N, C-alpha and C positions, 0 to 999 in steps of 0.2 A: 349596606350592600354587601355581602360575603366577599371575602378573597377571591374565589374560584370564580362568580361573576365578574370581578373588577378585572380578573385577567381576560376572560372573553371578551371582554367591552375593548380593552386594548389591543388585541387581535381583531376586533371588528373594525376599528378604526384605521388599523394599520393596513387594512384591504380596501378601504372604501365604504366603511359602514353598512348599515341593512340594504340601503337602495341599490349599491352597486353588488352585495352579496347575493341578494334576493332574498336575505333571511336572517333572523337575529340570531346572534351567539350569547346564551345563555348557561346552555349546559353542554355536556360532552355528547346525549344525545343531538342535540345542533350542529354540533359540529361532523359527528359522524355522516349527518344526512346530506349538510352540505358537501362532504368530501366522497359521499357516493355519487352525489348528483353531478358533482363538478363544479370549481369555483369558475366564474366569468372569467374570461379575459380581462375584462375592465378592472377587475379586483389586483388582478397581478401588475397591469400598467399601473394602478395607482401605488400599490406597493413599490414597485420601481422607481416611480416618481418622485418619494417622499425618502427614498434613502440617499444619505447626502455621499458617502464615500463608498460604499461597498459595490456600487454600479460598473465601478472599475476593475472588480475582484474577481478573477477567472474561477474562483470557488462559487460563485451564484448561482450558477446555472446546474453546479452539480448538487447544491445545497437545495435546491427548490426541485431537481427531478423536470426541468424544462429548459430548452434553450431558447433564447431569445428571437431567433426564426421560429420555433413552433409559436409563440405568442402572437407573432405575427400573422401568422396563418389561420389558427383556430379560434372560435368562438367561448371554447370552455376548455377545462384542463380534465385530464381523465384522472377516477378515484386515485390511482397511485399520485401522479403529478400535484393534485389537489391535497392529499394529505401531507405532503411535504413541505408544499408552500405553506398549508396551515401552521404545521411546526417552527417552519424558518421565521414565519411573523410573529408567532408566540416567543421563539428564543428572543428574537431584536426586540419584543418588548419587553420581557423579563430583562434583559441584558441593559436596556434602557432605564427602567427602574431600581437596577442593581448599581449600577455606574453613573446615575445621576443626569445623565445626558445623552439626547440621540448621538451626537460625536463621539462622546467617551465609550458608548456601547460598540459603536461600528469600528473605532477604532480599536480596541479589546479584540473584536469579530475577526481581525484583519493581520494580527501579529501572532506570535508565539506568546503562547501563555504558560508560565513554571507550572501551575497547578495542573496542565495537561500535558506533563512530560516535553513541554516547550513544541508541542504540535499548535497550529494555527486551528483555533476554532472554527473559521468558515470551512478548512478543509474537513475539519471533524464531519460536520453536518452532512455530508455524502453517503454514511450509514447511519443505521440506525443504533449500533454499539455507541459509535461517536456522538451523535445526537444525544446519547443517554448518558455520556461523559461530560457534555457541556451542559446539558441542564442541571445533572449533578453540581457540578464546579460552580453554576449561578445560584445554586440553591445553598451549596456552604457559603458562599460569599456573602450572600443577602444577611444569612444568621452569624457572620462573623468569623467562621470555622475556615480559615485559609489554611491552602494543601500546598 
């Protein structure tokens, strides 16, 4: 299995699997289609249910672009919320791989990181530029290039 396929599989798992998402995530086109259609609320509920520490983080709603109240009222997310939630799941999955455990990943996401100008990664996930910074940091860390 290619690296990209493994990443999509991990994201799929964080979101409850293909039965919950109602689609398999194998390619960027699959992610695009799910984003346009809108993630089912069950995916968000699953993601929130598997988080260990970040549920208590105020930045969670900003990172995903959806309030918990909205999750309770809707059947599906709009495309923007779906895209941000998919990206959040991707970052949590990547951080879990890089730091070796879900707990270590969530702890890292919730505290200031030197390689991110002492910004809290969860707070950075609220903007496209911040998400890019977090992804770049995780990639550098994965390959041993700490900054």
